[in-house]
C-alpha positions as CSV (number, residue, x, y, z in Angstrom):
1,X,19.2,-62.2,18.0
2,X,21.5,-60.0,15.9
3,X,24.7,-58.6,17.2
4,X,24.4,-54.9,17.8
5,X,27.0,-53.2,15.5
6,X,29.0,-50.5,17.3
7,X,28.0,-48.2,14.4
8,X,24.4,-48.2,15.7
9,X,25.6,-46.3,18.7
10,X,27.6,-43.8,16.8
11,X,25.0,-41.6,15.2
12,X,23.7,-38.2,16.4
13,X,20.2,-38.2,17.8
14,X,17.5,-37.3,15.2
15,X,16.6,-33.7,14.5
16,X,12.4,-32.2,13.7
17,X,12.2,-33.1,10.0
18,X,13.8,-36.5,10.5
19,X,10.8,-37.3,12.5
20,X,8.5,-36.6,9.6
21,X,10.6,-37.6,6.6
22,X,12.6,-40.6,8.0
23,X,15.8,-38.8,7.3
24,X,18.8,-37.8,9.5
25,X,18.5,-34.0,9.2
26,X,21.1,-31.5,10.3
27,X,20.7,-28.2,12.1
28,X,20.8,-24.8,10.5
29,X,23.1,-22.7,12.6
30,X,21.8,-23.1,16.1
31,X,18.2,-23.8,15.0
32,X,17.3,-27.4,15.5
33,X,15.3,-28.3,12.4
34,X,14.4,-31.7,13.7
35,X,14.6,-33.5,17.0
36,X,13.0,-36.9,16.8
37,X,9.3,-36.7,17.0
38,X,7.5,-38.4,14.2
39,X,10.0,-40.1,11.8
40,X,8.3,-41.4,8.7
41,X,5.0,-40.1,9.9
42,X,4.1,-38.1,6.8
43,X,4.4,-41.1,4.4
44,X,2.8,-43.2,7.1
45,X,-0.4,-41.4,6.7
46,X,-0.8,-42.5,3.1
47,X,-1.2,-46.1,3.9
48,X,-3.9,-45.2,6.4
49,X,-5.9,-43.5,3.6
50,X,-8.6,-46.2,3.3
51,X,-9.1,-46.7,7.0
52,X,-10.7,-43.3,7.6
53,X,-13.9,-43.6,5.6
54,X,-17.1,-44.8,7.1
55,X,-18.1,-46.3,3.8
56,X,-19.0,-50.0,3.5
57,X,-16.7,-50.4,0.5
58,X,-13.8,-52.7,1.3
59,X,-10.7,-50.9,2.3
60,X,-7.7,-51.4,-0.1
61,X,-4.2,-50.3,0.2
62,X,-3.4,-47.6,-2.5
63,X,-1.5,-49.2,-5.3
64,X,0.5,-46.1,-6.2
65,X,0.9,-42.7,-4.4
66,X,2.9,-39.7,-5.6
67,X,3.0,-36.6,-3.4
68,X,4.8,-33.3,-3.1
69,X,5.0,-31.3,0.2
70,X,6.4,-27.9,0.9
71,X,8.5,-27.4,4.1
72,X,8.4,-24.1,6.0
73,X,10.0,-22.9,9.2
74,X,8.5,-19.9,10.9
75,X,6.7,-18.9,7.7
76,X,9.7,-19.2,5.4
77,X,10.0,-21.8,2.7
78,X,13.0,-24.0,3.3
79,X,12.5,-27.0,1.2
80,X,10.3,-29.8,-0.2
81,X,9.5,-33.5,0.3
82,X,8.6,-35.9,-2.5
83,X,7.1,-39.3,-1.7
84,X,6.3,-42.3,-3.9
85,X,4.8,-45.6,-3.0
86,X,4.2,-48.7,-5.2
87,X,2.4,-51.9,-4.1
88,X,2.4,-54.9,-6.4
89,X,0.7,-58.0,-5.1
90,X,2.3,-58.7,-1.7
91,X,5.4,-56.6,-2.3
92,X,6.0,-52.9,-1.8
93,X,8.6,-50.2,-2.4
94,X,8.7,-46.8,-0.8
95,X,10.8,-43.8,-1.9
96,X,11.4,-40.4,-0.3
97,X,13.3,-37.4,-1.5
98,X,13.8,-34.3,0.8
99,X,15.7,-31.1,0.0
100,X,16.4,-28.2,2.3
101,X,18.0,-24.8,1.7
102,X,18.4,-21.9,4.0
103,X,20.5,-18.8,4.8
104,X,20.3,-17.7,1.1
105,X,21.6,-21.0,-0.1
106,X,24.6,-21.1,2.3
107,X,23.1,-24.2,3.8
108,X,21.9,-27.1,1.6
109,X,20.9,-30.7,2.3
110,X,19.3,-33.5,0.4
111,X,18.3,-37.0,1.6
112,X,17.0,-39.9,-0.5
113,X,15.6,-42.9,1.3
114,X,14.1,-46.3,0.1
115,X,12.4,-49.2,1.8
116,X,11.0,-52.5,0.5
117,X,9.3,-55.5,1.9
118,X,6.2,-57.7,1.8
119,X,2.7,-57.3,3.2
120,X,1.1,-60.2,5.1
121,X,-2.2,-60.5,7.0
122,X,-0.5,-59.4,10.2
123,X,1.1,-56.3,8.7
124,X,4.1,-55.1,6.7
125,X,7.4,-57.0,6.9
126,X,10.4,-54.9,5.9
127,X,13.3,-56.4,4.1
128,X,15.7,-53.4,3.8
129,X,15.9,-49.7,4.3
130,X,18.5,-47.2,3.1
131,X,19.2,-43.5,3.3
132,X,21.8,-41.5,1.4
133,X,22.3,-37.9,2.4
134,X,24.5,-35.1,1.2
135,X,24.7,-31.5,2.6
136,X,26.8,-28.6,3.6
137,X,29.7,-30.0,5.6
138,X,28.5,-33.6,5.7
139,X,27.4,-36.6,3.7
140,X,26.8,-40.3,4.4
141,X,24.5,-43.3,4.3
142,X,22.5,-45.6,6.5
143,X,21.5,-49.2,5.7
144,X,19.2,-51.5,7.8
145,X,18.3,-55.1,7.1
146,X,15.3,-57.1,8.5
147,X,14.2,-60.7,8.6
148,X,10.5,-60.4,9.3
149,X,11.0,-60.5,13.1
150,X,13.1,-57.5,13.5
151,X,16.4,-55.8,12.7
152,X,19.3,-58.2,11.6
153,X,21.9,-55.7,10.5
154,X,22.6,-51.9,10.4
155,X,25.5,-49.7,9.3
156,X,26.1,-46.0,9.2
157,X,28.9,-44.4,7.1
158,X,30.8,-42.6,8.4
159,X,30.5,-43.9,11.9
160,X,30.4,-41.5,14.8
161,X,31.8,-42.1,18.3
162,X,29.3,-43.0,21.0
163,X,28.5,-40.1,23.3
164,X,29.2,-40.7,27.0
165,X,25.6,-39.7,27.9
166,X,23.8,-41.7,25.2
167,X,21.0,-44.0,26.3
168,X,22.1,-47.3,24.8
169,X,20.1,-49.6,22.5
170,X,19.1,-53.0,23.9
171,X,18.5,-56.2,22.0
172,X,14.8,-56.1,22.8
173,X,14.5,-52.8,21.1
174,X,15.2,-54.4,17.7
175,X,12.4,-57.0,17.9
176,X,9.3,-56.1,15.9
177,X,10.7,-52.7,14.9
178,X,9.9,-51.1,11.6
179,X,12.0,-48.7,9.5
180,X,10.7,-45.1,9.2
181,X,9.1,-45.6,5.7
182,X,7.7,-49.1,6.4
183,X,6.1,-47.8,9.6
184,X,3.6,-46.2,7.2
185,X,2.3,-49.6,6.2
186,X,1.3,-50.5,9.7
187,X,-1.4,-47.8,9.6
188,X,-3.4,-50.0,7.2
189,X,-3.9,-52.5,9.9
190,X,-5.3,-50.1,12.5
191,X,-8.9,-49.2,13.5
192,X,-11.1,-47.8,10.8
193,X,-13.3,-46.1,13.4
194,X,-10.4,-44.1,14.7
195,X,-7.4,-43.6,12.3
196,X,-5.4,-42.0,15.2
197,X,-5.7,-44.9,17.6
198,X,-2.4,-46.7,17.1
199,X,1.3,-46.9,18.0
200,X,4.3,-47.2,15.7
201,X,7.5,-48.9,16.8
202,X,10.4,-47.4,14.7
203,X,14.1,-48.0,14.3
204,X,15.8,-45.5,12.0
205,X,19.3,-47.0,11.9
206,X,20.4,-45.4,15.1
207,X,17.5,-44.7,17.4
208,X,14.6,-46.8,18.6
209,X,11.4,-44.9,19.5
210,X,7.6,-45.2,19.6
211,X,5.1,-42.8,18.1
212,X,1.8,-42.9,20.0
213,X,-1.1,-41.4,18.0
214,X,-4.4,-40.2,19.5
215,X,-7.4,-38.3,18.2
216,X,-7.1,-34.7,19.1
217,X,-9.9,-32.8,17.3
218,X,-12.1,-32.5,14.2
219,X,-12.0,-29.3,12.2
220,X,-13.7,-27.9,9.2
221,X,-11.4,-27.3,6.3
222,X,-11.8,-25.9,2.8
223,X,-9.7,-28.6,1.1
224,X,-7.8,-28.5,-2.1
225,X,-8.7,-25.9,-4.8
226,X,-7.8,-28.4,-7.5
227,X,-10.4,-31.0,-6.4
228,X,-13.9,-30.1,-5.5
229,X,-14.4,-33.4,-3.7
230,X,-11.9,-32.5,-1.0
231,X,-12.7,-30.5,2.1
232,X,-15.1,-31.0,5.0
233,X,-14.4,-32.3,8.5
234,X,-10.8,-33.2,8.9
235,X,-9.4,-35.4,11.7
236,X,-6.4,-34.1,13.7
237,X,-4.1,-36.7,15.2
238,X,-1.8,-35.8,18.1
239,X,1.6,-37.5,18.2
240,X,3.6,-38.4,21.3
241,X,7.2,-39.1,20.7
242,X,8.8,-41.7,23.1
243,X,12.5,-42.3,22.7
244,X,13.7,-45.7,24.0
245,X,17.3,-46.3,23.0
246,X,20.2,-45.0,20.9
247,X,19.7,-41.3,21.7
248,X,21.0,-38.5,23.9
249,X,18.5,-36.8,26.1
250,X,19.4,-33.3,24.9
251,X,17.2,-30.2,25.7
252,X,15.6,-30.5,22.2
253,X,14.9,-34.2,22.5
254,X,13.4,-33.7,26.0
255,X,11.3,-30.8,24.6
256,X,9.8,-32.9,21.8
257,X,9.2,-35.9,24.2
258,X,7.2,-33.6,26.4
259,X,5.5,-31.7,23.5
260,X,1.7,-31.8,23.1
261,X,1.8,-29.8,19.9
262,X,2.9,-32.3,17.3
263,X,-0.1,-33.1,15.0
264,X,-1.2,-34.1,11.6
265,X,-4.4,-33.1,9.8
266,X,-6.1,-35.8,7.7
267,X,-8.3,-34.3,4.9
268,X,-11.3,-36.3,3.6
269,X,-12.0,-36.6,-0.1
270,X,-15.7,-37.1,-0.6
271,X,-16.8,-40.1,-2.7
272,X,-13.3,-41.5,-2.9
273,X,-13.3,-43.5,0.3
274,X,-10.1,-41.9,1.5
275,X,-8.5,-39.1,3.6
276,X,-5.1,-37.6,2.9
277,X,-2.5,-35.9,5.1
278,X,-2.8,-32.2,4.3
279,X,-0.6,-30.7,7.0
280,X,2.0,-31.8,9.5
281,X,3.0,-29.4,12.3
282,X,5.9,-29.8,14.7
283,X,6.7,-27.1,17.3
284,X,10.3,-26.3,18.4
285,X,11.7,-23.9,21.0
286,X,12.3,-21.3,18.2
287,X,9.3,-21.8,16.0
288,X,7.2,-24.4,14.1
289,X,8.2,-26.7,11.2
290,X,5.2,-27.2,8.9
291,X,4.8,-29.6,6.0
292,X,1.9,-28.7,3.6
293,X,0.5,-30.8,0.8
294,X,1.0,-29.2,-2.7
295,X,0.0,-32.1,-4.9
296,X,-1.2,-35.7,-4.2
297,X,-2.1,-38.4,-6.8
298,X,-3.5,-41.7,-5.6
299,X,-4.3,-44.8,-7.6
300,X,-6.2,-47.5,-5.8
301,X,-6.0,-51.3,-6.0
302,X,-8.7,-51.3,-8.7
303,X,-6.3,-49.2,-11.0
304,X,-8.5,-46.1,-10.5
305,X,-7.0,-42.7,-10.0
306,X,-9.1,-41.7,-7.0
307,X,-7.5,-38.4,-6.2
308,X,-5.6,-35.6,-8.0
309,X,-5.2,-32.9,-5.5
310,X,-3.5,-29.5,-6.2
311,X,-2.8,-27.4,-3.2
312,X,-1.9,-24.2,-5.1
């Protein structure tokens, strides 16, 4: 078992976009933009693309995915999230780039994350994860190493003192955990009958938590104007956030842990044997954070571009 670095216990609890993007996001004034709820969940949906269809065609992991999402808070545009995934043989690399701007540019933040590893019959096995962030008043980085069984190392720069009321990490929390971006790969090994029926065990460099997904509803949607194949009956997955260690039980964290309003809508693309995450919604005490798909390009394992979706 790895020795738990003290730095693991010196990082502020995640905030609402971190949940979605796998990034440590700050707050804007007193508005909590993110309080752990679904870290890495947006990119996670992409690797569940081929588990949604009822088609008899063999499911295959997308070989390449490029996506752009807009981020809004209470109806105001505050940023964007770009995601890229590449799978070559049994190896994968994942990249995320999030940018936030608010208060007429007085607040700015950017986070770039990367994960890599291998895919086996039992699921994804991460090798490393990193995050570099820079914003108004603070910058830093996170690095996490894995050995196929769990976390072997972690560092956060600059380190932050441990809060007296922080729920500590335990050694058992690191076994079998995935980083926020690699957690997406686990969705390919779930049930094809119900893409929402699964649980993700995630360690983001500081906090260990579970995301329990469950089917909430089916809704008619008009789809993407740029692709006539999209639209139809979308599946809405509810997300329960369950913090386990390395966090403070603040009012915001408790609110999200009790929330029943976190959800992601998966949009089918007729004839392409896939569904894509069109919208992710996270409620907070002062409004909702919403990520909406603007453009998604998917290339499957047969080298076919199976989707080119334009949201606007």
